[in-house]
N, C-alpha and C positions, 0 to 999 in steps of 0.2 A: 504494499500500500504506500502510496505517495500522496501529498496534498499540498494545497496552499492554505495558509491560515490568515484570515483577514480580521483585523481588529478595528471595530467601529465604535464611536462613542455610544453608550448605552441609550442615550436619548433618541437615537435613530432607529431603535428596534423595530417599531411598528412599520416604519416606512421600508426598512430592509425586508422584512417579511412579505410586504406587499409587492415590492419589486421582484423578489425571488419567485413569489407565486406567479405573478404575471409572466415572467420569463419561462417558467416551466410550462405554463399553460399554452403560451404562444409557440415555443420551439420545441416542446415534448422532449423526446428522446436526445436530441442534439444538446440539450441543456442538462438533462437529468443524468444522462449516461446510464450505466447499469450498476452503479454503486450507490454511495450515500453521501448526504451532507449533514454534517454535525453542527449544531447551534447551541452555544452556551455562553453564560456570563462570566466576566473575569474581573478580578480586582485591578485597580491602578497599581503602578509600579513607580519606584523612586529612580530606577535605572534609566539613564538618558536614552539609550538605544533600544530600550525594550518597547515593543509596539504598544503597550498599555501605559506609556510613561505619562505620568499624572498632571500634565499641564494642559490648560485650555479646556477644549470640549472633553478630553479623555479623563479629566479629574474625577468623575463620578463613577468610572469604570467603563467596561466595554461589553460588547456583545462580539463574540468570536464566531466566524463562519468559516467552517473547515470543508473545502471542497475536496472530495477524495477521488483518487485515480489509481486503477490497477497498474502495477509496474510493467506488466506484459502487454498492455495497449500499445498499439502502434503510434509512434510520432512522440513529439515532445510537447507536453501539455503547457509549458511555459513559453514556448516559442510564438512569434506572431502569427496569429490565426490558430494557436493551439486552444485546447479546451478551456483552459483557465482565463484566457483573455476575455471571454464574454462576461465574466463576473467582474474582473477589474474595471472593463469598460462600463458595465451596468452601474457600478458605484460612482466612478468618476463622471459619467455623463449625467447622473442624477444628483450631483453635488453632495455625495455622501462621503465625508472625509474618512479615510482609512489608513492603516499602517500594516505592513505585512510582516509576518515573522520571518527573521533572517535564516532560520535553519529549516524553513520549508521552501516550497517553490515560490520565486519571485520572478518577474518578467525577465525573459531572455531575448530582449529586443528593445529598440528605441532607448538605448542606455542614457543617452543625454537627457531625454525627456523624463525618464524615471528618476535619474540622479536629481534632477530639479524637483520632481514631485516629493522624493524623500526629504529634501533639504526643507521644503515648505512644511511638511507633515511632522517632522521631528524637530521640536524647538531648539534642541541643543546640538543639532547637526554640525554647524559650523565650528562650534567650540570643540566637539568631538574630533573633527578632522584636524584642527589645530593641534590638539594634543597627540593625535595619531602621528602627525608629521613631525612634532618635536621628539617624541619617544623613539620614532623609527625614521630618522633622517635619511638613511640610505635605502629606504623602502624594502627592506629585507623580508618583512612580513606582509607586504602588499603585493598579493598576487594579481594576475591579470584579471581573474574573476572579481575581485574586490575592487580593483581599480575601475573597471566598467561600472560597478554598482554605486561606488562613492562618488566618482568624478565624471562619469559619463563616457570616458574615452581611455584608451590605453596609453 
């Protein structure tokens, strides 16, 4: 099992449920797949890069939407046009703020656009990057994967 984990401020719960219901009715199997979606609440966090970081709209907690994917399915669900994009687009296009869990699937496309999105969504983003650069000035721990996600380019 693989999945993307989407953290959304809890005050958007009803709207998120309506949007998902409408998507599932409209697109059917294309949106539901043959697995499941898990939805649950979560506490805010004091950790800067945690998707539930407790600043702004996220301060009251989150609703977490976990969209599951079988590892043996064909394709990359995080690629442009992949299975997960429809959910990320659904929330972005409906002005639902969200943050993605770093250890789950995150977008594997439009890196510059997503790096800017992360910067806006994570209040301590720029400060985190300054500390990262200070503590790793030779970029020994900055892989090409993280360079794309943090800065939008290699």
